[in-house]
N, CA, C and O atoms as CSV, one atom per row, in Angstrom:
chain,resi,resn,atom,element,x,y,z
A,1,MET,N,N,-63.290,58.856,-54.456
A,1,MET,CA,C,-62.371,58.110,-55.296
A,1,MET,C,C,-61.414,57.298,-54.421
A,1,MET,O,O,-60.812,57.823,-53.485
A,2,GLN,N,N,-61.288,56.034,-54.737
A,2,GLN,CA,C,-60.370,55.187,-53.990
A,2,GLN,C,C,-58.948,55.370,-54.514
A,2,GLN,O,O,-58.736,55.633,-55.698
A,3,ILE,N,N,-57.996,55.229,-53.626
A,3,ILE,CA,C,-56.592,55.403,-53.988
A,3,ILE,C,C,-55.954,54.035,-54.196
A,3,ILE,O,O,-56.094,53.139,-53.363
A,4,THR,N,N,-55.257,53.887,-55.310
A,4,THR,CA,C,-54.566,52.626,-55.589
A,4,THR,C,C,-53.357,52.478,-54.667
A,4,THR,O,O,-52.835,53.474,-54.167
A,5,PRO,N,N,-52.912,51.253,-54.440
A,5,PRO,CA,C,-51.724,51.042,-53.605
A,5,PRO,C,C,-50.498,51.788,-54.132
A,5,PRO,O,O,-49.668,52.252,-53.351
A,6,LEU,N,N,-50.387,51.901,-55.443
A,6,LEU,CA,C,-49.240,52.583,-56.042
A,6,LEU,C,C,-49.239,54.073,-55.692
A,6,LEU,O,O,-48.200,54.625,-55.330
A,7,ARG,N,N,-50.379,54.710,-55.798
A,7,ARG,CA,C,-50.454,56.131,-55.439
A,7,ARG,C,C,-50.281,56.307,-53.932
A,7,ARG,O,O,-49.626,57.247,-53.480
A,8,LYS,N,N,-50.868,55.401,-53.164
A,8,LYS,CA,C,-50.788,55.501,-51.707
A,8,LYS,C,C,-49.339,55.477,-51.225
A,8,LYS,O,O,-48.957,56.294,-50.386
A,9,ILE,N,N,-48.537,54.565,-51.734
A,9,ILE,CA,C,-47.147,54.478,-51.274
A,9,ILE,C,C,-46.356,55.715,-51.696
A,9,ILE,O,O,-45.498,56.190,-50.951
A,10,ARG,N,N,-46.643,56.238,-52.893
A,10,ARG,CA,C,-45.934,57.442,-53.328
A,10,ARG,C,C,-46.258,58.615,-52.416
A,10,ARG,O,O,-45.366,59.374,-52.038
A,11,LEU,N,N,-47.523,58.766,-52.063
A,11,LEU,CA,C,-47.927,59.861,-51.182
A,11,LEU,C,C,-47.337,59.688,-49.783
A,11,LEU,O,O,-46.908,60.660,-49.161
A,12,GLU,N,N,-47.318,58.449,-49.292
A,12,GLU,CA,C,-46.735,58.187,-47.973
A,12,GLU,C,C,-45.253,58.561,-47.933
A,12,GLU,O,O,-44.750,59.023,-46.908
A,13,LYS,N,N,-44.562,58.359,-49.050
A,13,LYS,CA,C,-43.131,58.674,-49.111
A,13,LYS,C,C,-42.887,60.128,-49.512
A,13,LYS,O,O,-41.742,60.561,-49.649
A,14,GLN,N,N,-43.971,60.873,-49.698
A,14,GLN,CA,C,-43.919,62.299,-50.039
A,14,GLN,C,C,-43.072,62.562,-51.280
A,14,GLN,O,O,-42.230,63.460,-51.302
A,15,LEU,N,N,-43.316,61.764,-52.302
A,15,LEU,CA,C,-42.624,61.917,-53.576
A,15,LEU,C,C,-43.587,62.465,-54.617
A,15,LEU,O,O,-44.791,62.215,-54.552
A,16,THR,N,N,-43.056,63.211,-55.575
A,16,THR,CA,C,-43.890,63.647,-56.688
A,16,THR,C,C,-43.904,62.546,-57.737
A,16,THR,O,O,-43.021,61.689,-57.777
A,17,ILE,N,N,-44.915,62.588,-58.575
A,17,ILE,CA,C,-44.995,61.594,-59.640
A,17,ILE,C,C,-43.811,61.754,-60.599
A,17,ILE,O,O,-43.320,60.771,-61.153
A,18,ALA,N,N,-43.358,62.992,-60.790
A,18,ALA,CA,C,-42.207,63.245,-61.663
A,18,ALA,C,C,-40.930,62.636,-61.088
A,18,ALA,O,O,-40.097,62.129,-61.839
A,19,GLU,N,N,-40.769,62.680,-59.784
A,19,GLU,CA,C,-39.581,62.091,-59.147
A,19,GLU,C,C,-39.545,60.582,-59.345
A,19,GLU,O,O,-38.499,60.012,-59.654
A,20,VAL,N,N,-40.689,59.944,-59.164
A,20,VAL,CA,C,-40.752,58.488,-59.332
A,20,VAL,C,C,-40.521,58.122,-60.793
A,20,VAL,O,O,-39.755,57.206,-61.095
A,21,ALA,N,N,-41.178,58.832,-61.694
A,21,ALA,CA,C,-41.023,58.556,-63.127
A,21,ALA,C,C,-39.564,58.692,-63.558
A,21,ALA,O,O,-39.053,57.855,-64.302
A,22,ALA,N,N,-38.902,59.737,-63.096
A,22,ALA,CA,C,-37.491,59.938,-63.444
A,22,ALA,C,C,-36.620,58.822,-62.875
A,22,ALA,O,O,-35.687,58.363,-63.535
A,23,ALA,N,N,-36.917,58.391,-61.666
A,23,ALA,CA,C,-36.111,57.359,-61.009
A,23,ALA,C,C,-36.191,56.013,-61.723
A,23,ALA,O,O,-35.222,55.255,-61.734
A,24,ILE,N,N,-37.344,55.718,-62.320
A,24,ILE,CA,C,-37.492,54.432,-63.014
A,24,ILE,C,C,-37.438,54.592,-64.535
A,24,ILE,O,O,-37.672,53.638,-65.278
A,25,ASN,N,N,-37.125,55.820,-64.992
A,25,ASN,CA,C,-37.020,56.110,-66.426
A,25,ASN,C,C,-38.314,55.758,-67.160
A,25,ASN,O,O,-38.315,54.955,-68.092
A,26,TYR,N,N,-39.413,56.372,-66.724
A,26,TYR,CA,C,-40.740,56.079,-67.259
A,26,TYR,C,C,-41.483,57.383,-67.488
A,26,TYR,O,O,-41.232,58.370,-66.796
A,27,ASP,N,N,-42.377,57.398,-68.432
A,27,ASP,CA,C,-43.150,58.588,-68.762
A,27,ASP,C,C,-44.097,58.979,-67.625
A,27,ASP,O,O,-44.783,58.126,-67.062
A,28,VAL,N,N,-44.128,60.264,-67.293
A,28,VAL,CA,C,-44.971,60.761,-66.203
A,28,VAL,C,C,-46.449,60.483,-66.477
A,28,VAL,O,O,-47.175,60.060,-65.577
A,29,GLY,N,N,-46.893,60.713,-67.696
A,29,GLY,CA,C,-48.294,60.480,-68.048
A,29,GLY,C,C,-48.696,59.025,-67.884
A,29,GLY,O,O,-49.771,58.723,-67.366
A,30,ASN,N,N,-47.827,58.125,-68.328
A,30,ASN,CA,C,-48.118,56.696,-68.175
A,30,ASN,C,C,-48.148,56.297,-66.706
A,30,ASN,O,O,-48.999,55.509,-66.292
A,31,LEU,N,N,-47.222,56.839,-65.917
A,31,LEU,CA,C,-47.211,56.527,-64.488
A,31,LEU,C,C,-48.477,57.049,-63.819
A,31,LEU,O,O,-49.040,56.385,-62.949
A,32,SER,N,N,-48.918,58.215,-64.215
A,32,SER,CA,C,-50.161,58.767,-63.676
A,32,SER,C,C,-51.337,57.842,-63.984
A,32,SER,O,O,-52.177,57.594,-63.118
A,33,ARG,N,N,-51.397,57.332,-65.215
A,33,ARG,CA,C,-52.480,56.408,-65.574
A,33,ARG,C,C,-52.390,55.106,-64.780
A,33,ARG,O,O,-53.416,54.537,-64.409
A,34,LEU,N,N,-51.169,54.631,-64.517
A,34,LEU,CA,C,-51.003,53.435,-63.685
A,34,LEU,C,C,-51.542,53.692,-62.288
A,34,LEU,O,O,-52.253,52.862,-61.722
A,35,GLU,N,N,-51.196,54.853,-61.738
A,35,GLU,CA,C,-51.634,55.192,-60.380
A,35,GLU,C,C,-53.150,55.309,-60.281
A,35,GLU,O,O,-53.728,55.001,-59.239
A,36,ARG,N,N,-53.790,55.745,-61.342
A,36,ARG,CA,C,-55.249,55.890,-61.335
A,36,ARG,C,C,-55.965,54.592,-61.692
A,36,ARG,O,O,-57.187,54.498,-61.575
A,37,GLY,N,N,-55.208,53.599,-62.126
A,37,GLY,CA,C,-55.812,52.332,-62.525
A,37,GLY,C,C,-56.389,52.379,-63.924
A,37,GLY,O,O,-57.149,51.492,-64.309
A,38,ALA,N,N,-56.036,53.413,-64.698
A,38,ALA,CA,C,-56.544,53.571,-66.054
A,38,ALA,C,C,-55.694,52.810,-67.074
A,38,ALA,O,O,-56.090,52.668,-68.231
A,39,GLN,N,N,-54.554,52.334,-66.654
A,39,GLN,CA,C,-53.623,51.612,-67.520
A,39,GLN,C,C,-52.990,50.500,-66.693
A,39,GLN,O,O,-52.787,50.646,-65.488
A,40,THR,N,N,-52.683,49.397,-67.348
A,40,THR,CA,C,-52.046,48.270,-66.668
A,40,THR,C,C,-50.538,48.319,-66.896
A,40,THR,O,O,-50.072,48.560,-68.009
A,41,ALA,N,N,-49.801,48.091,-65.845
A,41,ALA,CA,C,-48.337,48.108,-65.931
A,41,ALA,C,C,-47.828,46.851,-66.620
A,41,ALA,O,O,-48.431,45.782,-66.521
A,42,SER,N,N,-46.724,46.997,-67.309
A,42,SER,CA,C,-46.030,45.820,-67.825
A,42,SER,C,C,-45.301,45.178,-66.648
A,42,SER,O,O,-45.088,45.817,-65.618
A,43,LEU,N,N,-44.929,43.941,-66.806
A,43,LEU,CA,C,-44.195,43.250,-65.748
A,43,LEU,C,C,-42.870,43.959,-65.471
A,43,LEU,O,O,-42.444,44.059,-64.321
A,44,GLU,N,N,-42.223,44.450,-66.522
A,44,GLU,CA,C,-40.947,45.158,-66.369
A,44,GLU,C,C,-41.107,46.413,-65.507
A,44,GLU,O,O,-40.286,46.665,-64.626
A,45,ILE,N,N,-42.145,47.192,-65.750
A,45,ILE,CA,C,-42.370,48.419,-64.973
A,45,ILE,C,C,-42.769,48.061,-63.549
A,45,ILE,O,O,-42.338,48.720,-62.603
A,46,ALA,N,N,-43.583,47.030,-63.387
A,46,ALA,CA,C,-43.970,46.600,-62.038
A,46,ALA,C,C,-42.729,46.212,-61.233
A,46,ALA,O,O,-42.616,46.561,-60.059
A,47,GLU,N,N,-41.812,45.501,-61.853
A,47,GLU,CA,C,-40.572,45.101,-61.175
A,47,GLU,C,C,-39.728,46.318,-60.793
A,47,GLU,O,O,-39.158,46.368,-59.703
A,48,LYS,N,N,-39.652,47.295,-61.695
A,48,LYS,CA,C,-38.896,48.524,-61.398
A,48,LYS,C,C,-39.506,49.273,-60.215
A,48,LYS,O,O,-38.786,49.791,-59.362
A,49,LEU,N,N,-40.828,49.325,-60.171
A,49,LEU,CA,C,-41.502,50.026,-59.078
A,49,LEU,C,C,-41.309,49.306,-57.749
A,49,LEU,O,O,-41.090,49.948,-56.721
A,50,VAL,N,N,-41.388,47.988,-57.762
A,50,VAL,CA,C,-41.153,47.208,-56.540
A,50,VAL,C,C,-39.741,47.470,-56.023
A,50,VAL,O,O,-39.541,47.676,-54.826
A,51,LYS,N,N,-38.782,47.460,-56.914
A,51,LYS,CA,C,-37.394,47.718,-56.524
A,51,LYS,C,C,-37.239,49.151,-56.016
A,51,LYS,O,O,-36.589,49.375,-54.994
A,52,PHE,N,N,-37.824,50.117,-56.713
A,52,PHE,CA,C,-37.726,51.520,-56.309
A,52,PHE,C,C,-38.299,51.729,-54.911
A,52,PHE,O,O,-37.710,52.435,-54.092
A,53,TYR,N,N,-39.449,51.115,-54.643
A,53,TYR,CA,C,-40.098,51.274,-53.341
A,53,TYR,C,C,-39.582,50.271,-52.308
A,53,TYR,O,O,-40.193,50.093,-51.255
A,54,GLU,N,N,-38.484,49.630,-52.602
A,54,GLU,CA,C,-37.804,48.716,-51.682
A,54,GLU,C,C,-38.728,47.631,-51.134
A,54,GLU,O,O,-38.717,47.322,-49.942
A,55,LYS,N,N,-39.516,47.068,-52.026
A,55,LYS,CA,C,-40.428,45.955,-51.731
A,55,LYS,C,C,-41.510,46.297,-50.711
A,55,LYS,O,O,-42.032,45.405,-50.042
A,56,LYS,N,N,-41.853,47.586,-50.586
A,56,LYS,CA,C,-42.955,47.998,-49.705
A,56,LYS,C,C,-44.291,47.849,-50.425
A,56,LYS,O,O,-45.352,48.047,-49.834
A,57,ILE,N,N,-44.226,47.497,-51.709
A,57,ILE,CA,C,-45.394,47.228,-52.523
A,57,ILE,C,C,-45.061,45.998,-53.361
A,57,ILE,O,O,-43.896,45.776,-53.692
A,58,THR,N,N,-46.060,45.203,-53.705
A,58,THR,CA,C,-45.813,43.981,-54.469
A,58,THR,C,C,-46.212,44.161,-55.932
A,58,THR,O,O,-46.957,45.076,-56.284
A,59,GLU,N,N,-45.697,43.264,-56.776
A,59,GLU,CA,C,-46.094,43.280,-58.184
A,59,GLU,C,C,-47.597,43.062,-58.310
A,59,GLU,O,O,-48.235,43.666,-59.172
A,60,MET,N,N,-48.165,42.222,-57.478
A,60,MET,CA,C,-49.610,41.974,-57.521
A,60,MET,C,C,-50.393,43.254,-57.250
A,60,MET,O,O,-51.397,43.511,-57.913
A,61,GLN,N,N,-49.956,44.050,-56.297
A,61,GLN,CA,C,-50.638,45.304,-55.986
A,61,GLN,C,C,-50.547,46.283,-57.153
A,61,GLN,O,O,-51.459,47.081,-57.367
A,62,ILE,N,N,-49.471,46.225,-57.892
A,62,ILE,CA,C,-49.299,47.116,-59.042
A,62,ILE,C,C,-50.093,46.607,-60.244
A,62,ILE,O,O,-50.761,47.387,-60.923
A,63,LEU,N,N,-50.024,45.309,-60.508
A,63,LEU,CA,C,-50.690,44.738,-61.673
A,63,LEU,C,C,-52.202,44.610,-61.502
A,63,LEU,O,O,-52.944,44.696,-62.481
A,64,TYR,N,N,-52.662,44.406,-60.275
A,64,TYR,CA,C,-54.096,44.227,-60.000
A,64,TYR,C,C,-54.543,45.136,-58.861
A,64,TYR,O,O,-54.968,44.643,-57.815
A,65,PRO,N,N,-54.455,46.461,-59.043
A,65,PRO,CA,C,-54.737,47.395,-57.942
A,65,PRO,C,C,-56.159,47.305,-57.402
A,65,PRO,O,O,-56.385,47.556,-56.219
A,66,GLN,N,N,-57.120,46.950,-58.252
A,66,GLN,CA,C,-58.511,46.894,-57.809
A,66,GLN,C,C,-58.725,45.863,-56.702
A,66,GLN,O,O,-59.670,45.990,-55.923
A,67,ARG,N,N,-57.884,44.868,-56.618
A,67,ARG,CA,C,-57.997,43.853,-55.561
A,67,ARG,C,C,-57.549,44.372,-54.199
A,67,ARG,O,O,-57.862,43.772,-53.170
A,68,TYR,N,N,-56.820,45.478,-54.189
A,68,TYR,CA,C,-56.224,45.988,-52.951
A,68,TYR,C,C,-56.763,47.353,-52.545
A,68,TYR,O,O,-56.206,48.001,-51.660
A,69,MET,N,N,-57.826,47.788,-53.174
A,69,MET,CA,C,-58.386,49.101,-52.861
A,69,MET,C,C,-59.554,48.977,-51.904
A,69,MET,O,O,-60.153,49.984,-51.526
């Protein structure tokens, strides 16, 4: 199984999915689906994630993870 850029950065920062979800005020289940590529992020959530990860990931990597795997 390939890892999406979103999951990769979370693992590199040694954060739990619950920690990230709480930080951006987002549902854990939805974030899990985003990380697996099973759901597409809204632009608002993509922006929150970029800000949370201090621009170490781009909106493009979040919105189109298959291009970066």
